C-alpha positions in Angstrom: -156.4 -24.3 -5.8 -157.5 -24.4 -9.5 -158.3 -21.2 -11.4 -162.0 -20.2 -11.5 -163.9 -21.3 -14.5 -166.2 -18.3 -14.0 -165.4 -15.0 -12.4 -168.0 -12.3 -12.0 -166.6 -8.9 -11.1 -168.7 -5.9 -10.0 -171.6 -6.9 -12.3 -174.4 -4.3 -12.7 -177.6 -4.9 -14.6 -180.1 -2.1 -14.7 -183.6 -1.8 -16.3 -184.9 1.5 -17.6 -188.6 2.1 -17.1 -190.9 5.1 -17.3 -190.9 5.3 -13.6 -187.1 5.2 -13.2 -184.2 2.8 -13.1 -184.4 -0.6 -11.5 -181.0 -1.8 -10.3 -181.7 -5.5 -10.4 -178.1 -6.6 -10.0 -175.9 -4.1 -8.3 -172.1 -4.6 -8.0 -172.1 -8.4 -7.5 -168.8 -10.4 -7.5 -168.0 -14.1 -7.0 -165.8 -16.9 -8.3 -166.9 -20.4 -9.4 -164.3 -23.2 -9.4 -164.4 -26.2 -11.7 -166.7 -28.9 -10.3 -168.0 -26.6 -7.5 -171.6 -25.8 -6.7 -172.5 -22.3 -5.7 -175.9 -21.8 -4.1 -177.5 -18.3 -4.7 -180.3 -17.7 -2.2 -182.6 -14.8 -1.3 -186.2 -13.7 -1.5 -188.1 -13.2 -4.7 -186.9 -10.0 -6.3 -183.5 -10.1 -4.8 -181.8 -10.3 -8.3 -181.0 -14.1 -8.5 -182.6 -14.8 -11.9 -181.4 -11.5 -13.4 -177.9 -12.4 -12.3 -178.1 -15.7 -14.2 -179.6 -14.1 -17.3 -176.8 -11.5 -17.2 -174.1 -14.1 -17.2 -175.6 -15.7 -20.4 -176.3 -12.4 -22.1 -180.1 -13.0 -22.1 -181.2 -9.8 -20.5 -183.6 -8.1 -23.0 -182.3 -4.8 -24.2 -184.3 -2.6 -24.0 -185.3 -2.2 -21.2 -182.4 -4.1 -19.5 -178.7 -3.6 -20.0 -175.4 -4.5 -18.3 -173.9 -1.1 -17.3 -170.8 -2.3 -15.6 -168.6 -5.2 -14.5 -167.1 -8.3 -16.1 -168.1 -12.0 -16.5 -164.8 -13.8 -17.2 -165.3 -17.4 -18.5 -162.4 -19.8 -18.3 -160.0 -17.0 -17.6 -159.9 -15.9 -21.2 -163.1 -14.1 -22.3 -165.3 -11.4 -20.9 -168.8 -12.5 -21.9 -170.2 -8.9 -21.5 -168.1 -7.8 -24.5 -169.3 -10.5 -26.9 -171.8 -10.1 -29.7 -175.0 -12.1 -29.8 -173.5 -14.4 -32.4 -170.5 -15.0 -30.3 -172.6 -15.7 -27.2 -174.7 -18.2 -29.1 -171.5 -20.3 -29.6 -171.1 -20.4 -25.8 -174.7 -20.8 -24.7 -175.7 -24.5 -24.5 -172.1 -25.6 -25.2 -169.8 -24.1 -22.6 -172.5 -22.6 -20.3 -175.9 -24.2 -20.1 -179.0 -23.3 -18.2 -182.0 -25.2 -16.6 -184.8 -22.7 -16.6 -187.2 -22.2 -13.8 -190.4 -23.6 -15.4 -189.9 -26.4 -17.9 -193.5 -26.2 -19.1 -192.9 -22.7 -20.5 -189.3 -23.3 -21.4 -190.0 -26.3 -23.7 -191.7 -25.4 -27.0 -195.1 -27.1 -27.0 -195.2 -27.6 -30.8 -191.9 -29.5 -31.1 -191.2 -33.0 -30.0 -188.9 -33.7 -27.1 -186.4 -35.3 -29.4 -186.2 -32.2 -31.5 -185.5 -30.0 -28.5 -183.1 -32.2 -26.7 -181.1 -32.8 -29.9 -181.1 -29.1 -30.9 -177.9 -28.2 -28.9 -176.1 -31.2 -30.4 -177.0 -30.2 -33.9 -176.2 -26.5 -33.2 -172.8 -27.0 -31.6 -171.6 -30.4 -32.8 -173.1 -30.1 -36.3 -174.7 -33.5 -36.0 -177.2 -34.7 -38.5 -180.7 -35.3 -37.3 -180.7 -39.1 -37.0 -177.5 -39.4 -34.9 -178.6 -36.4 -32.9 -181.9 -38.0 -32.1 -180.1 -41.2 -31.1 -177.9 -39.2 -28.7 -181.0 -37.4 -27.4 -182.6 -40.8 -26.5 -179.4 -41.8 -24.7 -179.4 -38.5 -22.7 -183.0 -39.1 -21.7 -182.0 -42.6 -20.6 -179.2 -41.2 -18.5 -181.5 -38.8 -16.7 -183.8 -41.7 -15.8 -186.6 -41.5 -18.4 -188.0 -44.9 -19.3 -188.6 -45.9 -22.9 -186.4 -43.0 -24.1 -186.7 -43.8 -27.9 -190.5 -43.7 -27.6 -190.3 -40.5 -25.5 -188.3 -38.6 -28.0 -191.3 -38.7 -30.3 -193.7 -37.2 -27.7 -194.6 -33.6 -27.0 -194.0 -31.7 -23.7 -197.6 -31.9 -22.7 -197.3 -35.7 -22.6 -194.6 -35.5 -20.0 -195.1 -35.1 -16.2 -193.5 -32.1 -14.5 -190.7 -34.2 -13.2 -190.1 -35.7 -16.7 -190.0 -32.3 -18.3 -187.4 -31.2 -15.8 -185.4 -34.3 -16.5 -185.6 -33.4 -20.3 -184.4 -29.9 -19.5 -181.4 -31.4 -17.6 -180.7 -33.7 -20.5 -180.8 -30.8 -23.0 -178.5 -28.7 -20.8 -175.9 -31.5 -20.3 -175.8 -32.8 -23.9 -172.6 -30.9 -24.8 -170.9 -31.4 -21.4 -170.8 -27.7 -20.4 -168.2 -26.4 -18.0 -170.9 -24.4 -16.1 -174.5 -25.3 -15.5 -176.9 -22.7 -14.2 -180.0 -24.2 -12.5 -182.7 -21.6 -11.8 -185.1 -23.0 -9.2 -184.9 -26.5 -10.7 -187.3 -28.0 -8.2 -190.1 -25.4 -8.4 -193.7 -26.8 -8.5 -192.5 -30.4 -8.0 -193.5 -32.5 -5.1 -190.9 -33.4 -2.5 -190.2 -36.9 -3.8 -189.6 -35.7 -7.3 -187.5 -32.8 -5.9 -185.2 -35.2 -4.2 -184.9 -37.3 -7.4 -184.0 -34.2 -9.5 -181.4 -33.1 -7.0 -179.9 -36.5 -6.8 -179.8 -36.6 -10.6 -178.0 -33.2 -10.8 -175.4 -34.4 -8.3 -174.9 -37.6 -10.3 -174.6 -35.7 -13.6 -172.1 -33.3 -11.9 -170.0 -36.3 -10.9 -170.1 -37.8 -14.4 -169.6 -34.6 -16.4 -167.6 -32.5 -13.9 -169.6 -29.3 -14.5 -169.6 -26.5 -12.0 -173.1 -25.5 -10.9 -174.8 -22.2 -10.0 -177.9 -23.3 -8.1 -180.4 -20.5 -7.7 -183.1 -21.2 -5.1 -185.0 -19.8 -2.1 -184.8 -23.2 -0.4 -182.0 -23.3 2.1 -182.5 -27.0 2.6 -181.6 -27.6 -1.0 -178.5 -25.4 -0.6 -177.4 -27.2 2.5 -177.6 -30.6 0.7 -176.0 -29.6 -2.6 -173.8 -26.5 -2.4 -170.1 -26.0 -1.6 -170.4 -22.2 -1.2 -173.4 -19.9 -0.7 -174.1 -16.3 -1.8 -176.9 -14.5 -0.1 -178.5 -11.8 -2.2 -180.7 -8.9 -1.0 -181.9 -5.9 -3.0 -179.7 -6.8 -5.9 -176.6 -7.0 -3.7 -174.6 -9.9 -2.4 -174.7 -9.3 1.3 -172.9 -12.5 2.5 -170.7 -15.1 0.8 -168.9 -18.1 2.2 -168.8 -21.9 2.4 -171.9 -23.8 3.4 -170.6 -24.5 6.8 -169.6 -20.9 7.4 -173.0 -19.4 6.3 -175.1 -22.0 8.1 -173.1 -22.3 11.3 -171.4 -18.9 11.5 -173.7 -16.5 9.6 -172.6 -12.9 9.8 -175.3 -10.8 8.2 -178.6 -9.9 9.9 -180.5 -10.9 6.8 -178.9 -14.3 6.8 -180.0 -14.7 10.5 -183.5 -13.9 9.4 -183.5 -16.5 6.6 -182.2 -19.2 8.9 -184.8 -18.2 11.5 -187.6 -18.9 9.0 -186.6 -22.6 8.7 -188.7 -25.2 10.7 -186.7 -27.8 12.5 -187.4 -31.5 12.4 -185.9 -32.0 15.9 -188.1 -29.4 17.6 -189.4 -30.7 20.9 -192.9 -29.2 20.5 -194.8 -26.6 18.7 -192.3 -24.3 17.0 -192.5 -20.5 16.6 -190.7 -19.2 13.5 -189.4 -15.7 13.5 -190.5 -13.8 10.3 -188.4 -11.0 8.9 -190.4 -7.8 9.5 -191.4 -5.5 6.6 -191.2 -6.1 2.9 -188.4 -6.5 0.4 -187.0 -3.2 -0.9 -188.3 -1.5 -4.1 -185.4 -1.7 -6.5 -186.8 1.3 -8.4 -184.6 4.3 -7.9 -183.1 2.6 -4.8 -181.2 4.9 -2.4 -177.5 4.2 -2.9 -176.7 6.2 0.2 -177.7 3.4 2.6 -177.7 -0.4 3.2 -180.7 -1.9 1.4 -181.6 -3.9 4.6 -182.0 -0.8 6.8 -185.8 -0.8 6.8 -186.0 -4.3 8.1 -182.9 -4.7 10.3 -183.3 -4.7 14.1 -179.7 -3.5 14.6 -179.7 -0.5 12.3 -177.9 2.6 13.4 -176.6 5.9 11.8 -173.7 4.4 9.9 -176.1 2.1 8.0 -177.4 5.2 6.2 -174.0 6.2 4.9 -173.7 4.0 1.9 -173.6 0.3 1.1 -171.2 -1.2 3.7 -167.8 -2.4 2.8 -167.3 -6.2 3.0 -165.9 -7.4 6.3 -163.7 -10.4 5.6 -164.4 -13.0 8.2 -162.1 -15.6 6.7 -160.4 -16.4 3.5 -163.7 -17.6 2.1 -166.3 -15.7 4.0 -167.3 -12.0 3.8 -170.3 -10.0 4.9 -171.6 -6.5 4.1 -172.4 -5.2 7.5 -171.1 -2.2 9.4 -171.6 -3.7 12.9 -168.2 -4.2 14.6 -167.2 -7.9 14.4 -167.1 -8.5 18.2 -170.6 -6.9 18.6 -171.9 -8.8 15.6 -170.7 -12.1 17.0 -172.5 -11.3 20.3 -175.7 -10.3 18.4 -175.4 -13.4 16.3 -175.4 -15.7 19.3 -178.4 -13.9 20.8 -180.3 -14.0 17.5 -179.6 -17.7 16.8 -180.5 -18.6 20.4 -183.8 -16.7 20.1 -184.6 -17.7 16.5 -186.9 -20.5 17.6 -188.9 -20.5 20.7 -190.7 -23.7 21.7 -194.2 -22.9 22.9 
């Protein structure tokens, strides 16, 4: 097995506010192998985007700061120890990011050619003319027609799908080892979503980049990811391969997420089981209990005695749950059998 291109170890990112401390990312660890796709899923507010911003050193300080952990890139450098100038040499070159909303991520007063060519000029020290030529070629590769003409246009002249393609072109211009995609299909219709995901897979095959895919769409994860990390309350509550997490989920929160998915093969009207309650308030969160206690149907006294240790289900799967494995397996079968009731 190859060495990880990115290793996150016990990462903690906190935000200091007047009301208290928000523990947005709390002791998260994972490995990302070269050419692999890791899907990071969870509800809004679970810490997915803050995790990606922490990896790139983009958390605004103040109020945010990384208070612990390591982000080891290529086995040789801890990104959390680098200065802003040192991080700028890595961002957009070795690690690139597709941000959630291309309309707000692209600068409205600069032409597309300026923005797509900027990473090339910054990291490869290309002059403007050859950089614009390379930008046009990148736009062509991501499926934008008339790329030379399009480089001279502004973001408002692009559709949502074209703006997302331009963001992908910008991110892949320097052939990064790691590509972080934060909700890359948000606000796009389903046809464009499918095209964007196919494009990312094609670009991954061509460039060999490892991908961290941040999304709340489990269908997207099932179709693209090799491994899945389920986040809840700033924590990673389950981690495993796609087959393990989808066919043998081990955490009650994962059961709830899977239960919220509609099925195309349902025989009639389908009832979806919603997870009761609301996501936890990360402000001054109680460390003396599992963050899912207020919404879990299987909670008992041990759940209030600290965050559970990870139970290793296999070499690749782990789950943070105190329920004994045999009992959890039985509960899992009951939950998955009752997840959808055909009315």
